[in-house]
N, C-alpha and C positions, 0 to 999 in steps of 0.2 A: 622184560622189557619194558620200559617206562613209556607212554604216548606222552604227545604235547599236552593231553590236558592233564593229565598227572600232575602236571608238572606247574599248574596253576592252583593257587593254596585258595580257597573262600576266605574274604577280607575275616580279621579276628571283631565279633561283635562286644560292643564298648560296652561293660555294666552299667547300669543306670545308678546315675550319683544323685543320693538322697539330702536337700537342705533341711533343714532344720529352721521354720520361721518364726521366730517368737512374737506375740503380741501383734501381729498380721491386721488385726482389727473386724473391718466389716469386708465377708469377698471385695478381693479387686488384685488381678493379676498385676497391674503396674505397680502395688507395693513394693512388690519383689524385685530385689533389687536387679539391674541389665543384668548382670554377669551373672544370675540363675535363672534367666528366661532363655536360655541357649538351650539348642535340642541336648540332650543326655542327663539334661537336671531333672527331679519331682521335689515338687514344694509338699513339705506336710508341715500344717498348718499348727502353732500347739497358741493358744492364747486362755486367760482369767475367765473369759466370757460365754457362756454357751450360748447369748446370744447372736454371737459373731460365727457361728458355726464353724468352730473348729475341728481337726481330724482329730486335737488330743486336747482336752480341759486342762488347762493346768495353770501352776503359777513356776514363774521362773526360779523362784526359790528354792524349789522342791518340784523335779521334772521325773519323778519316780516312774513314769508313765513311758520313758524314752530309755530304751534298752540302752546300756553302757555298750561305747564305741558302734555305734548305730550309724551315725551319721557322716556325713562327708562334710560338711559344712554346717555351721550357725550363722541363721543372718540378724538381726536386731536393730531396728530402727526406732529411736526413741522412746527406750525402754529402763534402761536402765537408771536414769535418774528418778524412776517413780521406786525407787527401795533405799531404805534408810543405809545409813555409812556404812555401818556395821555388817548387812547383808551384802554388799558388793563382791564380796570376796566368796559368798554362801554362792552368789549366782555365775560369780565367773568358772567357780570349783564344778556347777552343774553343766557348765559350757563343756570345758575341760572333757569329764567324763565321757557325754554322749558322742561324744566325737571319734571318730577311729583316727590311728596312730599315720599324723601328717595330714589330717582335717584341719578346718581353718574358721576362724570367727571372723565375719565381718560388722562392724557395729560402727553405728553414729549415735551420737548423745551433744548435747547445746553445748558450746564452747562460752565457760562462763569469762573469759577473758575477754571475748567480741564484746560480751553483756554487758561487761563493767565499762567497758569503753563509749556502748550504746546510754548507757547510763548517764553518764557526764556528758554526752553529746545530746541527749533527748529527753533526761531526765527518767524517772521509772514507768510514765503512762504516756509519754509519747511514743508514735510507732516505728518500731522498728523494722518492721517487713509486710508485706499483704499475703496473707494466707487464705486459699479458698474460704476459709470461716470469717474474714475480714483480720482487720489490722492486729496483727499481734505488737504487743508491748516489753519492755524487758523486763517488767513484774511478771508477764507471763511464762516467757523464757526461764525467769530463776522458780518460782511456783507454781507452773502449769498453768494452761489455757483457762484464765479467770469465768468465761462467761460457761464452759463444759463443768467446773467443779460447782458453781450455781446453778446447774439442770441436776444437780444430784450424779455426777460422776465424778464420783470419789477418787477412783484409777488415774485420773488425769493430773495428782498434784505432783509435784517433786520436790524431793527428801534429799536430794542430794545433786553435786554437781562438780565437773573437771576440767582443768585447762590438760592442756597435751602431755605436761607432766607429770600429769596426778595420774591421768587415765593411762599412761606408756608403765608406770609404775604398779597398775591395780593389776593389769596383764601378768608383769613383768615376776610379782610376789604369787600370782596363780600359777607359774609353769609355763607360761608359754613362750615361744619362740620366734624369731623371727618379723618382730615386731614393727609396724610400720606405724606409726601415729602420727596427724599432723590437720592442723586446722585446714577446715573447706572452705567455701567462697562466701559463706556468709556467715551464721551463729551458729555453724556445727562442726563437731570433730568427728572425724574418720580414725578407725582405726583397723588394721587386719592384723591378724595374729595367728599361728599356729600350733596345734597340739605336736610336740617332739616325736620323732617315727621310733625313737624310742626309749621308753621309762627306762631310767639310769636306776638301780636300787645302791641302798648301802653295799659296802662291802661287809664281808662277818670277819671277826679276827677270829681265826684257830686258837683254840688253848694253848697253851705252853706245855 
C-alpha cells in the first residue's frame, strides 16, 4: 500500500549547463552575457592569452582542448572580426563541433553598415561613441582599437567584418539552423544560431 509520502516525488535535479566563453579577456563575471549568468549555467573561459587566466588556453581557430559535443552554448563577444576572412568558416566549424546537438552560439561583432554611416557623418577619426577606454572612432571599429594596438596588443587588430546578411550567410554555410541575426542599438551585430539536433548524413545508394 502506498503512503502519502511515497506519492510525493523528489524534484528532478537539472544538470549543469556549460557555456564556453571565447575570448573573455581579463576575469570579470560581467563580461559574460546576462543570459548565461542565470542559475544552472557554468562558464568555461577560453582565451589565447595565459595572462587572462583562462580555464583553457586556446585559439578559436583550433579549440582541440575542448571536447566535441561537450558544450551547451558558446558565447563570443567581439572576437570573430579578429580572424582573416578565410578563417571565419574554420572558427564557426569549431564552434559547431564543440556544441552538443541543439546547443547554440550567441555572438556579437561590429556592424560595418552602421560604421559606414558613421564615416559619412563623422569621418574616420570622429568619435562614434564613448567607451570606458575613451572615444571610439570609425577607424577603431574597422581596424581595431588603435591605442591598444599601439601598446603592442596586436590581438586587437581587426581583419574582417560583417553586415547582417553576410554574418547570417556565414552561419548558414557552417551548418547552423534557427539563425536570428540583427543589428543592435549601436555599432554591434548580434546573432543566435543553433546546432541541429539531428545530424543528417547523405543517403547511401545501394548497388543494383
